[in-house]
C-alpha positions as CSV (number, residue, x, y, z in Angstrom):
1,M,-54.5,-72.2,-17.6
2,A,-52.4,-75.2,-18.3
3,G,-49.4,-75.6,-15.7
4,S,-51.1,-73.9,-13.0
5,R,-50.9,-74.7,-9.8
6,K,-52.7,-73.5,-6.8
7,K,-51.4,-72.3,-3.2
8,P,-52.5,-71.2,-0.1
9,V,-52.9,-67.6,0.7
10,S,-52.5,-66.6,4.7
11,L,-52.6,-63.4,5.1
12,S,-52.2,-61.9,8.9
13,E,-55.0,-59.9,11.2
14,R,-52.9,-57.1,10.5
15,E,-52.3,-57.6,6.6
16,L,-56.0,-58.0,6.3
17,Q,-56.8,-54.6,8.0
18,V,-54.3,-52.8,5.7
19,L,-55.8,-54.5,2.3
20,E,-59.1,-53.9,4.0
21,L,-58.4,-49.7,4.5
22,V,-56.8,-50.4,0.9
23,A,-59.8,-51.8,-0.7
24,A,-61.5,-48.9,0.9
25,G,-59.2,-46.6,-1.2
26,L,-57.2,-45.2,1.5
27,T,-53.6,-44.5,-0.1
28,N,-50.0,-46.1,2.1
29,Q,-50.0,-42.8,3.8
30,N,-53.6,-42.4,4.8
31,V,-53.8,-46.3,5.9
32,A,-50.4,-45.7,7.8
33,E,-52.1,-42.7,10.2
34,K,-55.2,-45.0,10.6
35,L,-53.5,-47.8,11.8
36,E,-50.9,-45.1,13.9
37,I,-48.1,-46.8,12.0
38,S,-45.2,-45.9,10.2
39,K,-46.3,-45.7,6.1
40,R,-42.8,-47.7,5.3
41,T,-44.2,-50.6,7.8
42,V,-47.3,-50.0,5.3
43,D,-45.2,-50.2,1.9
44,N,-43.7,-53.1,3.4
45,H,-47.8,-55.1,4.3
46,V,-48.9,-54.2,0.7
47,S,-45.8,-55.7,-1.2
48,N,-45.7,-58.9,1.1
49,I,-49.7,-58.8,0.2
50,L,-49.4,-58.1,-3.4
51,T,-46.6,-61.1,-3.2
52,K,-48.7,-63.5,-1.4
53,T,-51.9,-63.3,-3.4
54,A,-50.2,-62.9,-6.3
55,T,-51.4,-59.5,-8.0
56,G,-49.3,-57.2,-9.6
57,N,-51.3,-53.8,-8.4
58,R,-54.1,-52.4,-6.0
59,V,-56.5,-53.1,-8.4
60,E,-55.9,-56.3,-9.0
61,L,-55.7,-56.8,-5.5
62,V,-59.3,-55.5,-4.8
63,R,-60.2,-58.0,-7.1
64,W,-58.8,-60.2,-5.9
65,A,-59.8,-59.8,-2.0
66,M,-63.4,-59.5,-3.3
67,K,-63.2,-62.6,-5.3
68,W,-62.6,-64.2,-1.8
69,G,-64.7,-62.3,0.2
70,K,-61.7,-60.6,2.0
71,V,-63.8,-56.8,1.8
72,C,-66.9,-55.2,2.1
73,I,-66.8,-52.2,-0.7
74,D,-70.6,-50.1,-0.6
75,D,-72.6,-53.2,0.5
76,V,-71.5,-55.3,-2.2
77,N,-70.0,-58.7,-1.2
78,C,-70.2,-57.6,2.3
79,C,-68.2,-60.0,4.7
80,S,-66.4,-60.2,8.3
81,I,-63.0,-60.2,7.8
82,Q,-61.5,-63.1,10.5
83,P,-57.6,-64.2,10.6
84,Q,-58.6,-67.7,10.9
85,S,-60.4,-67.6,7.7
86,A,-57.6,-65.8,5.7
87,T,-56.4,-68.7,3.9
88,E,-57.6,-68.9,0.2
89,E,-56.4,-70.8,-2.9
90,V,-55.0,-68.7,-5.5
91,V,-54.1,-70.1,-9.2
92,T,-50.6,-68.6,-10.4
């Protein structure tokens, strides 16, 4: 893609937790209950993650997460999510 540039993507430990639960198919309400935080906080985390990863929806986000090894779904692409290695390149 002409004119594309790479930007580092850094997700916080909490954002990685939210991402993992979103990838598992949980709704924002279910994520909130699981993490014992408000749904509004989850909404904000998801919005921030979508922005940081330059993805437009949850499906694109999960595809991004699998591409960069951030999530493990049904023993496919299994990895250990580590906050230290949360910085990856994204093409925008």
